[in-house]
C-alpha positions as CSV (number, residue, x, y, z in Angstrom):
1,M,-40.2,29.7,-40.1
2,K,-38.3,32.2,-38.0
3,F,-39.7,33.9,-34.9
4,L,-38.5,36.5,-32.5
5,V,-38.9,34.9,-29.0
6,K,-38.7,36.9,-25.8
7,C,-39.1,35.4,-22.3
8,A,-39.1,37.3,-19.0
9,L,-40.9,37.9,-15.8
10,S,-43.4,40.7,-15.5
11,G,-43.9,43.2,-12.7
12,G,-40.9,44.7,-11.2
13,F,-38.7,42.4,-13.3
14,G,-39.6,44.5,-16.4
15,G,-41.2,41.9,-18.7
16,T,-40.4,41.3,-22.3
17,E,-39.8,45.0,-22.9
18,M,-36.5,44.6,-20.9
19,V,-35.0,41.8,-23.0
20,D,-33.7,41.7,-26.6
21,G,-35.0,38.1,-27.3
22,E,-33.6,35.9,-29.9
23,I,-34.6,34.8,-33.4
24,L,-35.2,31.1,-33.6
25,E,-36.6,28.7,-36.2
26,F,-39.7,26.6,-35.5
27,D,-42.1,24.7,-37.6
28,S,-45.1,26.7,-36.4
29,F,-46.2,29.6,-34.3
30,V,-47.7,27.2,-31.7
31,E,-44.3,25.5,-31.4
32,A,-42.6,28.8,-30.9
33,E,-45.1,29.9,-28.3
34,D,-44.8,26.6,-26.4
35,Y,-41.0,27.1,-26.3
36,A,-41.4,30.7,-25.2
37,F,-43.7,29.7,-22.3
38,E,-41.4,27.0,-21.2
39,M,-38.4,29.3,-21.2
40,A,-40.3,31.9,-19.2
41,C,-41.3,29.2,-16.7
42,Q,-37.7,28.2,-16.4
43,E,-36.8,31.9,-15.7
44,Y,-39.4,32.0,-13.0
45,D,-38.2,28.7,-11.5
46,S,-34.7,30.1,-11.3
47,Y,-36.0,32.9,-9.0
48,A,-38.3,30.8,-6.9
49,G,-37.5,31.4,-3.2
50,L,-36.0,34.8,-4.0
51,Y,-37.3,38.4,-4.4
52,G,-40.7,37.4,-2.9
53,L,-41.4,34.6,-5.4
54,R,-42.3,31.6,-3.2
55,D,-41.1,28.1,-3.8
56,I,-43.2,25.0,-3.1
57,N,-41.8,24.6,0.4
58,E,-42.6,28.2,1.3
59,I,-46.2,27.8,0.0
60,M,-46.6,24.6,2.0
61,E,-45.5,26.4,5.2
62,E,-47.4,29.7,4.7
63,E,-50.6,28.2,3.3
64,E,-50.5,25.1,5.4
65,V,-51.3,22.8,2.5
66,D,-50.0,19.6,1.2
67,E,-47.4,19.3,-1.7
68,D,-50.0,18.8,-4.4
69,E,-52.0,21.9,-3.4
70,A,-48.7,23.8,-3.0
71,E,-47.7,22.8,-6.5
72,S,-51.1,24.0,-7.9
73,I,-50.6,27.4,-6.1
74,Y,-47.0,27.6,-7.4
75,N,-48.2,27.0,-11.0
76,N,-50.9,29.7,-10.7
77,D,-48.4,32.1,-9.2
78,R,-45.8,31.3,-11.9
79,E,-48.4,31.8,-14.7
80,S,-49.3,35.2,-13.3
81,W,-45.6,36.3,-13.4
82,V,-44.3,34.9,-16.7
83,D,-44.2,37.1,-19.7
84,Y,-43.4,36.0,-23.2
85,L,-43.7,37.3,-26.8
86,V,-43.5,35.5,-30.1
87,E,-43.5,37.3,-33.4
88,E,-43.0,35.8,-36.9
89,V,-39.9,37.3,-38.6
90,K,-40.6,37.9,-42.3
91,S,-37.6,37.4,-44.5
């Protein structure tokens, strides 16, 4: 099945409305959605430490927490910023 997949960061980054996306083939909607989430997370990771998006070291310093807790905070922050959209493309 073919799906339109868009991945971006929300907020001031514009979200999925600012990207064209791409049409890709997957076996299921769930597989396409998992891919979109992973790509959006990679987009966030590429900005970590920039534009106010904290990386794990910054979280450890600012929050005075260990690496495990910082990772948990980082993941929560990331999930609040990622934006993705998956729509099946009818042939």
